[in-house]
N, C-alpha and C positions, 0 to 999 in steps of 0.2 A: 261424677266429681267424686266418688271414692276411687274409681279405677285408678283417676289423673293423683289420687294423690300417695295412693300407693305405689305408681311408677313414673314418679318426676323424672325420670329420665327418659323416657320411650319417646319424649321430643326429641332426645338430643341425640336418642341407639338414631331415634328416624331421621335426622337429619345426617348422620353419619353414613347411615347406607348409604342414601341418595348420594352423601357428596363423595364417597366411596365408588361408584356408582360411575358421577359422572367424571371421574378421574382414571379410572380406568377403558372409558369411550374415548376422552380426551385423548389416551397414552395409545390405544390401538390406534385411533384415526393418524396420529403425528406418525406413528410409523407405517403405515398406508400411504399416507403420504410420501414420506421418503423413498418407499417403495416406488411410489409413480414416479418421484421425480429422477431418481437410477436407471428406469426404464425407459423412460421420456430421451435421456441421457444418451442408449445405444440410436444407432439410426434405424435398425426393425425390432418392433416389440417384437413382432412376430416369433423370433428366435428366444427372447425368456422363455418357453416354457422350456424349448428345446435346451438350451443350456442347464436346466436343471437336469432334464437327466443327460446328457452329454458326462459328467461324471460316471453317472451308473457303468456307460458303458465303455468309458475309459479306464476304469479297475477292472474289468473284462478285459 
């Protein structure tokens, strides 16, 4: 109880960190979800990695 009295914000900080982590997971999940939707729009998903490698060959 003494620790709780000394750190009344411990619970608030814990909740803030937990919600922050959940927020990051939701944001990252949303970005990955949008990328999957974009890749599905492409007829051949196998060209996804080739599309990332092509610009390097084009610059050379």
